[in-house]
C-alpha positions in Angstrom: -0.3 -0.2 0.1 1.4 3.1 -1.3 1.8 6.6 1.2 -0.5 8.2 -0.4 -3.2 5.1 -0.6 -2.8 5.6 3.7 -2.7 9.1 4.0 -6.0 9.4 1.2 -7.6 7.1 4.7 -6.4 9.4 7.7 -8.9 12.0 7.7 -6.7 15.1 7.9 -6.7 16.8 12.0 -7.1 20.4 11.6 -10.3 19.0 8.8 -11.5 17.2 11.3 -11.7 19.4 14.1 -13.0 21.8 11.7 -16.9 21.0 12.8 -17.5 24.7 14.2 -17.1 25.4 10.7 -18.9 23.1 9.0 -22.3 23.1 10.6 -21.9 27.3 10.7 -22.2 26.9 6.4 -24.4 23.6 7.2 -26.8 26.4 8.8 -26.7 28.9 6.5 -27.8 26.8 3.9 -31.0 25.3 5.6 -33.6 26.7 6.5 -33.0 27.5 11.1 -33.8 24.4 13.5 -32.7 21.3 10.5 -29.3 20.9 11.2 -28.9 18.6 14.1 -25.9 16.2 16.1 -22.8 15.8 13.8 -23.5 11.6 12.6 -20.0 12.0 11.9 -17.5 12.9 9.1 -15.1 10.7 5.4 -11.7 11.3 4.3 -12.7 12.4 1.1 -8.2 12.2 0.5 -5.3 14.3 1.1 -6.4 17.3 3.2 -10.5 16.2 2.5 -13.3 15.6 5.0 -16.4 15.7 4.8 -18.9 15.9 7.8 -22.6 15.1 8.7 -25.1 16.1 9.9 -28.3 14.7 11.2 -31.4 16.9 9.1 -34.6 17.3 11.0 -36.7 18.4 7.6 -39.8 17.4 7.2 -40.1 15.2 4.7 -36.3 14.3 4.4 -35.9 10.9 7.1 -33.0 9.7 7.6 -31.4 12.4 5.3 -27.6 14.5 6.5 -26.6 17.6 5.5 -22.8 16.9 4.3 -20.4 19.5 4.7 -17.3 19.4 2.5 -13.9 20.9 4.3 -10.6 21.1 2.7 -7.2 23.1 3.8 -4.4 23.4 1.4 -1.1 22.2 1.5 1.4 23.7 4.2 -0.8 25.6 5.6 -3.6 26.2 8.8 -6.6 27.5 7.6 -9.7 25.7 6.7 -11.7 26.5 4.3 -15.1 25.5 2.9 -15.9 23.3 -0.2 -19.7 22.3 -0.5 -22.6 22.4 1.3 -25.5 19.9 0.1 -28.2 17.8 1.5 -27.3 13.8 0.1 -29.3 10.9 1.9 -28.6 8.7 3.5 -27.9 4.9 4.1 -31.6 4.4 5.2 -33.1 7.6 3.8 -36.5 8.1 2.7 -36.2 7.9 -0.9 -38.9 8.6 -4.1 -39.3 5.7 -6.3 -36.7 5.8 -9.2 -39.5 7.3 -12.2 -40.5 5.6 -14.6 -41.7 6.3 -18.7 -45.1 6.7 -18.9 -45.6 4.1 -20.9 -44.1 2.1 -19.2 -45.5 3.3 -16.0 -49.3 2.2 -17.8 -50.9 -0.7 -16.5 -54.9 -2.2 -18.1 -57.4 0.1 -17.2 -55.8 3.0 -17.0 -57.4 4.5 -19.2 -60.4 6.8 -18.8 -63.3 8.6 -20.9 -61.7 11.4 -23.3 -57.8 9.7 -22.4 -55.6 8.8 -25.5 -53.6 6.5 -25.7 -51.1 7.1 -29.1 -48.8 3.4 -30.1 -45.4 3.5 -31.1 -45.0 3.9 -34.6 -42.0 0.6 -34.3 -45.2 -0.9 -32.1 -44.4 -5.3 -32.1 -47.0 -5.9 -31.3 -48.7 -4.0 -35.0 -47.7 -4.7 -38.4 -48.6 -2.5 -41.4 -51.8 -3.8 -42.5 -53.8 -3.8 -46.4 -52.6 -0.9 -48.5 -53.0 -1.6 -52.0 -49.0 -0.6 -52.3 -48.6 -4.4 -54.0 -51.2 -3.8 -56.4 -49.8 -3.0 -60.3 -50.5 0.3 -61.9 -53.9 0.9 -63.7 -51.9 0.3 -66.4 -50.3 -2.9 -66.8 -50.6 -6.2 -68.6 -52.7 -8.0 -66.0 -52.0 -12.2 -66.2 -54.4 -13.8 -68.8 -55.6 -16.4 -65.7 -56.7 -13.7 -63.9 -58.5 -11.1 -65.7 -60.5 -14.8 -66.9 -60.9 -15.8 -63.1 -62.2 -11.6 -62.7 -64.7 -12.5 -65.4 -66.0 -15.7 -64.0 -66.5 -13.8 -60.9 -67.9 -11.1 -62.4 -65.7 -9.2 -60.1 -65.6 -5.3 -60.1 -61.9 -4.2 -59.8 -61.8 -0.4 -58.9 -58.7 1.0 -58.9 -57.1 2.5 -55.5 -57.1 1.4 -52.1 -59.2 -0.2 -49.6 -58.7 3.2 -47.5 -58.7 5.7 -50.6 -61.9 4.3 -51.3 -64.4 7.7 -51.3 -67.7 5.6 -51.1 -68.8 2.0 -49.2 -67.4 -0.7 -51.9 -70.4 -2.2 -53.4 -70.3 -5.9 -53.5 -68.1 -8.2 -55.4 -65.5 -5.1 -55.1 -61.9 -6.3 -54.8 -62.5 -3.1 -51.9 -65.5 -5.5 -50.8 -63.9 -8.3 -49.9 -60.9 -5.9 -48.0 -63.9 -4.1 -46.4 -65.0 -7.8 -45.1 -61.7 -9.3 -43.7 -61.0 -6.4 -42.1 -58.0 -5.5 -44.5 -58.9 -1.4 -44.7 -57.3 -0.8 -41.7 -53.9 0.9 -41.6 -52.2 -1.6 -39.6 -52.9 -4.6 -38.5 -52.1 -7.4 -35.2 -48.6 -8.6 -35.0 -47.4 -12.0 -35.1 -45.8 -11.2 -31.3 -49.6 -9.1 -30.9 -51.5 -12.2 -31.2 -49.0 -14.7 -29.0 -49.0 -12.3 -26.0 -52.4 -11.4 -26.3 -53.3 -15.3 -26.2 -50.6 -15.9 -23.0 -52.8 -12.7 -21.2 -56.6 -14.5 -21.7 -55.5 -18.0 -20.9 -53.2 -16.6 -18.1 -56.5 -15.1 -16.8 -59.5 -17.3 -18.4 -57.6 -20.3 -19.2 -57.4 -24.0 -17.7 -54.9 -23.8 -15.7 -57.2 -21.5 -13.4 -57.9 -22.9 -10.2 -62.4 -22.6 -11.7 -61.4 -25.0 -14.8 -59.1 -27.6 -13.0 -62.4 -27.7 -10.6 -64.9 -27.5 -13.5 -66.9 -29.8 -15.1 -66.5 -29.8 -18.5 -64.7 -26.9 -20.7 -66.1 -24.1 -23.1 -65.2 -25.8 -25.9 -69.1 -27.9 -25.7 -70.7 -25.5 -23.5 -74.2 -23.7 -25.2 -72.7 -20.4 -24.3 -69.4 -20.0 -25.8 -70.1 -17.2 -28.7 -66.4 -18.2 -31.2 -64.3 -15.4 -32.4 -63.0 -15.2 -36.1 -59.7 -14.9 -37.4 -56.9 -17.1 -36.1 -57.6 -16.4 -32.5 -61.1 -18.2 -32.9 -58.8 -21.5 -33.1 -58.2 -21.2 -29.4 -60.5 -19.0 -27.9 -64.1 -17.6 -27.6 -66.4 -15.1 -25.3 -68.0 -16.3 -22.4 -72.4 -15.4 -23.1 -73.5 -16.2 -19.3 -74.7 -14.4 -17.3 -73.8 -15.8 -14.2 -70.5 -16.9 -14.9 -66.8 -15.4 -13.6 -65.8 -15.2 -16.8 -69.3 -13.3 -18.6 -68.5 -11.0 -21.5 -64.5 -12.3 -21.2 -62.2 -14.0 -23.9 -61.8 -17.4 -23.0 -59.5 -20.7 -23.7 -61.4 -23.6 -25.4 -59.9 -25.0 -22.4 -61.5 -22.5 -19.3 -64.5 -24.6 -18.0 -67.3 -23.2 -14.7 -69.9 -24.5 -13.2 -72.3 -22.9 -15.4 -71.0 -24.7 -18.0 -74.5 -25.2 -20.0 -74.5 -29.3 -20.0 -73.4 -29.9 -15.6 -76.3 -30.4 -14.5 -79.7 -31.0 -15.8 -82.1 -29.2 -13.4 -84.8 -32.2 -13.0 -88.5 -30.1 -13.9 -90.5 -29.9 -9.5 -93.3 -32.6 -9.8 -97.3 -30.7 -10.5 -99.6 -31.3 -7.7 -102.4 -33.2 -8.3 -105.4 -30.0 -8.7 -107.7 -30.6 -6.0 -111.0 -32.3 -6.5 -114.4 -30.4 -4.9 -117.6 -32.2 -5.4 -120.5 -30.3 -4.4 -123.4 -32.2 -5.4 -123.0 -34.7 -2.6 -124.1 -34.1 1.1 -122.0 -37.0 3.4 -123.4 -36.9 6.8 -121.4 -37.2 9.9 -123.1 -38.9 13.3 -122.0 -36.4 16.3 -122.6 -39.5 18.4 -121.3 -42.6 17.9 -123.4 -45.5 17.4 -124.6 -47.5 20.3 -123.4 -50.5 18.5 -120.4 -49.4 17.3 -118.4 -50.7 20.4 -116.3 -53.4 20.8 -118.8 -54.5 23.3 -121.7 -55.4 23.2 -124.6 -54.5 24.5 -126.4 -55.5 26.8 -130.1 -55.7 28.8 -131.6 -54.5 31.6 -132.3 -58.0 32.2 -128.4 -59.7 32.6 -127.1 -56.9 34.1 -129.9 -57.2 37.5 -128.8 -61.1 37.9 -125.4 -59.8 38.1 -126.9 -56.7 41.1 -126.1 -54.0 39.0 -129.3 -51.4 38.4 
C-alpha cells in the first residue's frame, strides 16, 4: 500500500476538528433549526474531509447535511468547499422514475384519455394498403383476367382505405372491407401471441376455476365463437352467471355454469284438488251404540249381577 493511499484514508486533523465551521455553513444553507447533531465524518482525500449532520427537515427522514472542508498544502486555515443535502443509508427516497409508457397498466385508460401507439410497436404490423398492386396500365395475366370475368368482380382502382364511398358487393375493396383489411395496421404475430398469453393466464385451463369445472368451454352452449386465427383457441362467454361473462376465454377453460353440467329436473306438479259439491255426506254427532268392541247388554242381564 502506498503512502498516498494511507494518507487519503486518514482524515486530516485540522479538517476533522473543523466541526463548528461545517455546522455554521450547514445552518446558513438550511432553514433555521433543521441541522441536527454531528453524525460523523468521511475523509475524501488528502486534507479533504466531509462532515455529516442530521437533518430535521420534515419529509427528509434519514437525510444528512454533508459539508466538505479542505486545507491547502502547508496551510493551517481550513476553508469551506461545498454544502449539500444527501440521503443516508436508511433515507426515505422517491421511487425510481419510470416513463409513462412503462408505467401504464391495463385499466388505467379513462374516458377522454388518448393512448398513442409507437410507430414501431411490435404488436402491430402494416395492413393491406394496396401498394403492392400493379399499376392500372399494367398488363393483367390471362389467368387473373379469366378469374375476374368468371367471378364478375368489380375491380376498383386505388387502395381500400382511399375509397370515397362504400365499396359495392363483389368488388376487391368490399372483400378487403369484410376481412378487415382496410386498416393501416393489424395485429402482428407477436401481438397475437401476447394477447393469447394474457387471455389464457386470466381464463385458461390452469386457473382454479377451470381445474374444478365439470367440463370445458369447448362443449358449452354459452360459448360464442370469434373469427380469425384466435378463434381456434378462444371464444367469448355469454353466460351472465359465469365469472367470465363477456370475457375472452380459452376453449380449455371451464366453470360451474357449463350448459351441460347438470340439467335440473322439472319440479313435480301436484294434482288439482277435486271438490264435489253435489253430494252430502252425513256425519253423526255421537257414535252408534253397537260400534264398540263390547256388545250391548240389556237390563235383565245386568239385574242378575246386582247392577241396576
